[in-house]
C-alpha positions in Angstrom: -5.2 19.8 -76.0 -6.8 17.8 -73.1 -6.4 19.1 -69.6 -4.8 16.7 -67.1 -7.0 14.9 -64.7 -7.3 16.6 -61.3 -5.1 15.2 -58.7 -6.8 14.2 -55.4 -5.4 15.4 -52.1 -4.5 11.8 -51.2 -2.4 11.5 -54.4 -0.4 14.7 -53.8 3.3 14.2 -53.6 4.8 14.6 -50.2 8.3 15.6 -49.0 10.7 12.9 -48.1 10.2 11.5 -44.7 6.7 13.0 -44.3 3.8 10.5 -43.9 0.9 11.0 -46.3 -2.4 11.7 -44.7 -4.9 9.0 -44.1 -7.8 8.7 -46.5 -10.4 11.4 -46.2 -12.9 9.1 -44.7 -10.5 8.3 -42.0 -9.6 11.8 -41.1 -10.4 13.6 -37.8 -11.5 11.7 -34.7 -11.5 8.3 -36.6 -7.9 8.7 -37.6 -7.0 9.6 -34.0 -8.9 6.6 -32.7 -7.0 4.3 -35.0 -3.7 5.5 -33.4 -4.9 4.8 -29.9 -4.7 1.3 -28.4 -5.9 0.0 -25.0 -3.5 -2.7 -23.7 -4.3 -5.0 -20.8 -1.7 -4.9 -18.1 -0.2 -8.1 -16.8 -0.5 -6.7 -13.3 -3.1 -4.1 -12.3 -1.8 -0.6 -12.1 -1.8 1.6 -9.0 -5.4 1.5 -8.0 -5.0 3.7 -4.9 -5.1 6.9 -6.9 -8.3 5.9 -8.7 -10.0 5.3 -5.3 -8.9 8.6 -4.0 -10.2 10.2 -7.2 -13.5 8.4 -6.8 -13.9 9.7 -3.3 -13.0 13.3 -4.4 -15.3 13.3 -7.4 -18.2 11.8 -5.4 -17.8 14.3 -2.6 -17.7 17.1 -5.3 -21.0 15.9 -6.8 -22.5 15.6 -3.3 -21.4 19.2 -2.5 -23.0 20.5 -5.7 -26.3 18.6 -4.9 -26.4 19.9 -1.3 -25.8 23.5 -2.4 -28.7 23.2 -4.8 -31.3 21.4 -2.6 -30.5 23.0 0.8 -31.2 26.8 1.1 -28.0 28.8 1.5 -29.4 30.6 4.6 -29.1 27.3 6.5 -25.3 27.0 5.9 -25.3 23.3 5.2 -21.6 22.9 4.9 -20.9 24.7 8.2 -23.5 22.5 9.9 -21.9 19.4 8.4 -18.4 20.5 9.5 -19.6 21.1 13.0 -21.4 17.8 13.1 -18.3 15.9 12.1 -14.7 17.2 12.5 -15.4 20.8 13.5 -16.3 20.2 17.2 -15.3 17.8 19.9 -18.8 16.4 20.1 -18.9 15.9 16.3 -15.5 14.2 16.2 -16.4 11.9 19.1 -19.6 10.9 17.3 -17.6 10.1 14.1 -15.1 8.0 16.0 -17.9 6.1 17.8 -19.6 5.3 14.5 -16.3 4.3 12.9 -15.5 1.5 15.5 -18.0 -1.1 14.2 -17.3 0.0 10.6 -13.7 -0.8 11.1 -14.5 -4.4 12.1 -17.0 -5.0 9.3 -14.4 -3.6 6.9 -11.9 -6.1 8.1 -14.6 -8.9 7.9 -14.7 -8.2 4.2 -11.0 -7.5 3.6 -9.6 -10.7 5.0 -11.6 -13.1 2.7 -11.0 -10.7 -0.1 -7.3 -11.7 0.0 -8.4 -15.0 -1.5 -10.9 -13.6 -3.9 -13.8 -14.3 -1.6 -16.7 -12.0 -0.7 -18.1 -12.0 2.8 -21.4 -10.2 2.4 -22.7 -11.4 5.8 -21.2 -8.8 8.0 -24.7 -7.6 9.1 -25.7 -11.1 10.4 -22.3 -11.7 12.0 -22.6 -8.4 13.8 -25.9 -9.4 15.4 -24.8 -12.9 16.2 -21.6 -11.6 17.8 -23.5 -9.1 19.8 -25.9 -11.9 20.9 -23.0 -14.1 22.1 -21.6 -11.1 24.0 -24.9 -10.3 25.6 -25.4 -14.0 26.5 -22.1 -13.9 28.5 -23.1 -10.6 30.1 -26.5 -11.8 31.2 -25.1 -15.2 32.2 -22.3 -13.9 34.4 -23.6 -10.6 35.7 -21.5 -10.6 38.9 -18.1 -10.8 37.2 -15.8 -7.8 37.3 -15.5 -5.7 34.2 -11.8 -6.7 33.7 -12.9 -10.3 33.3 -16.4 -9.8 31.8 -15.5 -7.5 28.9 -12.7 -9.8 27.5 -15.1 -12.8 27.8 -17.8 -10.9 25.9 -15.3 -10.0 23.1 -14.0 -13.6 22.8 -17.6 -14.9 22.7 -18.5 -12.4 20.0 -15.5 -13.4 17.9 -16.4 -17.1 18.3 -20.1 -16.4 17.5 -19.3 -14.5 14.3 -16.8 -17.3 13.2 -19.3 -20.0 13.8 -22.0 -18.1 11.9 -19.9 -18.1 8.8 -18.6 -21.7 9.2 -21.4 -23.3 7.1 -20.9 -20.9 4.1 -17.1 -21.5 4.4 -17.5 -25.3 4.3 -20.0 -25.1 1.5 -17.6 -22.9 -0.5 -14.5 -25.1 0.2 -16.0 -28.5 -0.4 -19.1 -28.0 -2.5 -18.3 -24.9 -4.5 -21.3 -23.1 -3.3 -21.1 -19.3 -4.0 -20.3 -17.6 -0.7 -21.9 -14.4 -1.7 -25.4 -16.0 -1.7 -25.0 -18.0 1.5 -23.5 -15.1 3.6 -26.1 -12.7 2.3 -29.0 -14.9 3.1 -27.7 -15.5 6.6 -28.0 -11.7 7.2 -31.8 -12.1 7.3 -31.6 -15.1 9.6 -29.4 -13.1 12.0 -31.8 -10.2 12.1 -34.7 -12.5 12.8 -32.6 -14.2 15.5 -32.0 -10.8 17.1 -35.8 -9.9 16.9 -36.7 -13.1 18.7 -34.4 -12.5 21.7 -35.2 -8.8 22.2 -38.9 -9.4 22.0 -38.9 -12.7 24.0 -36.4 -14.0 26.6 -34.4 -10.7 26.9 -37.1 -8.2 26.4 -37.2 -5.3 28.8 -40.5 -5.1 30.5 -42.3 -1.8 30.3 -40.1 -0.4 27.6 -41.5 1.9 25.0 -40.2 2.6 21.5 -37.9 0.4 19.5 -37.0 -3.2 20.1 -34.2 -3.9 22.5 -33.2 -6.1 25.4 -32.7 -5.0 29.0 -29.4 -3.3 29.7 -26.2 -5.3 30.1 -24.4 -5.1 33.4 -22.9 -1.7 34.1 -19.4 -3.1 34.7 -19.4 -4.3 31.1 -19.6 -0.7 29.8 -16.3 0.2 27.9 -15.5 3.8 28.7 -13.8 5.9 26.0 -10.3 7.4 26.3 -10.3 11.2 26.6 -7.9 12.9 24.3 -8.4 16.5 25.2 -12.2 17.0 24.9 -12.6 14.3 22.3 -13.8 10.8 23.3 -11.9 8.1 21.5 -13.7 4.7 21.9 -11.6 1.8 23.1 -13.3 -0.3 20.5 -11.8 1.8 17.8 -8.3 1.4 19.2 -9.0 -2.3 19.5 -9.9 -2.3 15.8 -6.7 -0.5 14.8 -4.8 -3.2 16.8 -6.6 -6.0 14.9 -5.8 -4.3 11.6 -2.1 -4.2 12.5 -2.1 -7.9 13.6 -4.0 -9.0 10.4 -1.7 -6.9 8.2 1.4 -8.7 9.7 -0.3 -12.1 9.6 -1.2 -11.7 5.9 2.0 -10.0 4.8 4.8 -11.5 6.9 4.0 -15.1 7.5 3.8 -18.3 5.5 0.0 -18.2 5.9 -0.2 -14.8 4.3 2.0 -16.0 1.4 -0.2 -19.0 0.8 -3.3 -16.9 0.9 -1.8 -14.5 -1.6 -0.8 -17.2 -4.0 -4.1 -19.0 -3.8 -6.0 -15.8 -4.2 -4.0 -15.0 -7.3 -4.1 -18.4 -9.0 -5.9 -21.2 -7.2 -4.8 -23.9 -9.5 -1.1 -22.9 -9.3 -1.4 -22.9 -5.5 -2.9 -26.4 -5.4 -0.2 -27.6 -7.8 2.4 -26.3 -5.4 0.8 -28.4 -2.6 -0.9 -25.5 -0.7 -4.0 -26.6 1.4 -6.5 -24.4 -0.5 -9.6 -25.7 1.4 -8.1 -25.1 4.8 -6.8 -21.7 3.9 -10.2 -20.7 2.5 -12.0 -21.8 5.7 -9.4 -20.0 7.8 -9.8 -16.6 6.1 -13.5 -16.9 6.2 -13.5 -17.7 9.9 -11.3 -14.7 10.6 -13.6 -12.5 8.6 -16.6 -13.8 10.6 -14.8 -13.2 13.9 -14.2 -9.6 12.8 -17.9 -9.2 12.0 -18.8 -10.6 15.4 -16.5 -8.2 17.2 -18.3 -5.4 15.4 -21.5 -6.1 17.3 -19.7 -6.5 20.7 -17.8 -3.3 20.3 -21.0 -1.4 19.5 -22.7 -2.9 22.5 -20.1 -2.3 25.2 -19.1 1.0 23.7 -22.3 3.1 23.6 -25.4 1.0 23.0 -25.4 -1.2 26.1 -28.3 -3.3 24.9 -29.0 -6.0 22.4 -31.0 -4.2 19.8 -31.4 -3.4 16.1 -29.7 -0.1 16.7 -26.4 -1.9 17.0 -26.0 -1.6 13.3 -26.9 1.4 11.1 -26.2 -0.8 8.0 -22.7 -1.2 9.3 -22.4 -4.7 7.8 -23.1 -3.4 4.3 -21.1 -0.2 4.7 -18.1 -2.4 5.6 -18.2 -3.8 2.1 -17.6 -0.3 0.7 -14.9 0.4 3.3 -13.0 -2.7 2.3 -13.4 -2.1 -1.4 -12.1 1.4 -1.2 -9.2 0.2 1.0 -8.5 -2.4 -1.7 -8.4 -5.0 1.1 -5.4 -3.3 2.6 -5.8 -3.7 6.3 -3.9 -0.6 7.4 -6.1 1.6 5.1 -9.4 0.3 6.6 -9.3 2.5 9.7 -9.0 5.7 7.6 -11.8 4.6 5.3 -14.0 3.7 8.3 -13.6 7.2 9.7 -14.4 8.7 6.3 -17.7 6.7 6.1 -18.5 7.4 9.7 -18.2 11.1 8.8 -20.6 10.5 5.8 -23.1 8.9 8.1 -22.9 11.8 10.6 -23.3 14.2 7.6 -26.5 12.3 6.7 -27.9 12.9 10.1 -27.0 16.6 9.9 -28.7 16.9 6.5 -31.8 15.3 7.9 -31.9 17.9 10.7 -31.8 20.6 8.1 -35.0 19.2 6.6 -33.6 17.1 3.7 -33.6 13.3 3.2 -30.7 11.4 4.6 -30.9 9.2 1.5 -28.2 11.5 0.1 -25.7 9.7 2.2 -26.7 6.2 0.9 -26.6 7.5 -2.7 -23.2 9.0 -2.1 -21.8 5.7 -0.8 -23.2 4.0 -3.9 -21.6 6.6 -6.1 -18.2 6.2 -4.5 -18.4 2.5 -4.9 -19.4 2.8 -8.5 -16.6 5.2 -9.3 -14.1 3.1 -7.4 -15.1 0.0 -9.4 -14.7 2.0 -12.7 -11.3 3.1 -11.5 -10.3 -0.5 -10.8 -11.3 -1.4 -14.3 -9.2 1.4 -15.8 -6.2 0.5 -13.7 -6.1 -2.9 -15.5 -5.4 -1.2 -18.9 -3.0 1.3 -20.3 -3.2 3.6 -23.3 -0.5 3.3 -26.0 -0.3 5.2 -29.3 0.5 3.5 -32.6 2.6 5.3 -35.2 0.6 6.8 -38.0 2.1 4.4 -40.5 0.9 1.4 -38.4 -2.6 2.9 -38.2 -2.5 3.5 -42.0 -1.7 -0.1 -42.6 -4.8 -1.2 -40.7 -6.9 1.3 -42.6 -5.6 0.1 -46.0 -6.1 -3.6 -45.0 -9.7 -2.8 -44.2 -10.2 -1.0 -47.5 -8.7 -4.0 -49.5 -11.0 -6.3 -47.6 
């Protein structure tokens, strides 16, 4: 009598309604993988939560790093808290640093509505400050009530004119605005260097490169809230954010910018003036970048100098990206990054490199970009029978 052939596990009978297992070589993680599917969303998911998660994760990594490299007897976290939000002086410093960051963030956010990238905030800042200083030095006898508004208007015009050529090149020649605006940053820095070492140089000055002081009546005094100094430039930036939010959300211009940013061809087919709208949003962005330089000058620097920007033009890119181009979120992100900048100064006082702050900003931007990518997909699960059909089709092939 011959023994029956052994029955494999895959050929075992199963109860009614129970799915047989996948083939043995598809068991485990591979079988689970076959049941998972990544589907692209027609509209991106809620990206705000990913940006918040990116900031939290990056701050957690930075906290672990600081706790390792800085001796515990120096109490680095206590020093950082006192240098930022824990004291009136620290909070005043954070708000002062946040003022130009708010404007450079808006300089990136407005063109971003049409899918454009204004990387030239650094150059626009210095050109705006130059225009403001030219007004201050040209009309030194005007009263502050007249001189300060003229300086701010000149700064906005200067920043807008500085981005005009990249805007025209992008609108009519298709030249990439990232390259042109980035290259103009270096031109703006050299322009600043010429004026502070030549026509506007302060005679007998030592240390750094800077012009002579602007007239005293052009100093913009902060508003005192208790013992905290709130720069008027920061309040002006919040007002600009509100105006731009309404302009881009509640007007025909904003609707056209949104449509053209989502689908340029569809907007053109509908008769929308794509070139004019492109130039307009770029000019608004340049004007915001120019105001960043004037706000820093009349607020606390009071000179035309390279100290007007602690990389504020480039930090504004991170501020705008984390705010997803949402104008009302930019003030909050500007304050956050100003606190990171102040933390870097505190870490440097403790004997460590301030490069930690730069690395942290890069890490936040990287994680936020990864979160944006994840928000465009959703995970769905196939039924085991569907996954088995794919496996069997592969085996037959």
